[in-house]
C-alpha positions as CSV (number, residue, x, y, z in Angstrom):
1,X,-21.5,13.1,-11.5
2,X,-21.7,16.8,-12.6
3,X,-22.2,17.6,-16.3
4,X,-19.0,18.9,-18.2
5,X,-20.5,21.9,-19.7
6,X,-21.3,23.0,-15.6
7,X,-16.9,23.8,-15.0
8,X,-15.9,27.3,-15.7
9,X,-12.3,28.0,-15.8
10,X,-12.4,31.4,-14.7
11,X,-14.1,30.1,-11.7
12,X,-11.6,31.0,-8.2
13,X,-12.5,27.6,-6.5
14,X,-11.8,25.2,-9.0
15,X,-8.0,25.4,-8.2
16,X,-9.3,24.4,-4.8
17,X,-10.9,20.8,-6.0
18,X,-9.4,17.9,-5.9
19,X,-7.7,16.4,-9.1
20,X,-9.8,14.3,-11.5
21,X,-9.4,11.6,-13.4
22,X,-9.6,11.1,-17.3
23,X,-9.7,7.9,-19.8
24,X,-8.1,8.9,-23.1
25,X,-6.7,6.3,-25.8
26,X,-3.7,6.9,-27.4
27,X,-1.7,5.2,-30.2
28,X,0.6,2.4,-28.8
29,X,3.5,4.2,-30.2
30,X,2.6,7.1,-27.7
31,X,1.8,4.4,-25.3
32,X,5.4,2.9,-25.5
33,X,7.1,6.0,-25.3
34,X,5.4,7.1,-21.7
35,X,5.6,3.9,-20.0
36,X,9.8,3.8,-21.1
37,X,9.7,7.6,-20.2
38,X,8.3,7.2,-16.9
39,X,10.1,4.5,-15.9
40,X,13.4,6.3,-16.8
41,X,12.1,9.0,-14.4
42,X,10.7,6.7,-11.8
43,X,7.2,8.0,-11.8
44,X,4.3,6.2,-11.9
45,X,2.8,6.4,-15.8
46,X,-0.3,8.6,-14.4
47,X,2.0,11.1,-13.0
48,X,4.2,11.5,-15.9
49,X,0.8,11.7,-18.1
50,X,-0.3,14.3,-15.5
51,X,3.0,16.3,-15.7
52,X,3.2,16.2,-19.8
53,X,-0.6,17.5,-19.9
54,X,-0.5,20.1,-17.1
55,X,3.1,21.5,-19.3
56,X,1.5,21.4,-22.2
57,X,-1.1,23.6,-20.5
58,X,1.4,26.4,-19.6
59,X,2.3,26.3,-23.7
60,X,-1.4,27.7,-24.1
61,X,-0.5,30.2,-21.1
62,X,-3.5,28.3,-19.1
63,X,-1.8,27.3,-16.0
64,X,-3.2,25.0,-14.2
């Protein structure tokens, strides 16, 4: 598995790579909110979390 230190976000080929999995630990209250929101929106928890992260990245000026 490649090391995170070798990832260059300025590399134009980065957008052509397949999605990657990550594991995070969140507080119980956030987990419940995410679960309820994903259920209300009719999407998987993983899809909803990825959407939240993408929207947050855009606020930093780094669209995925």
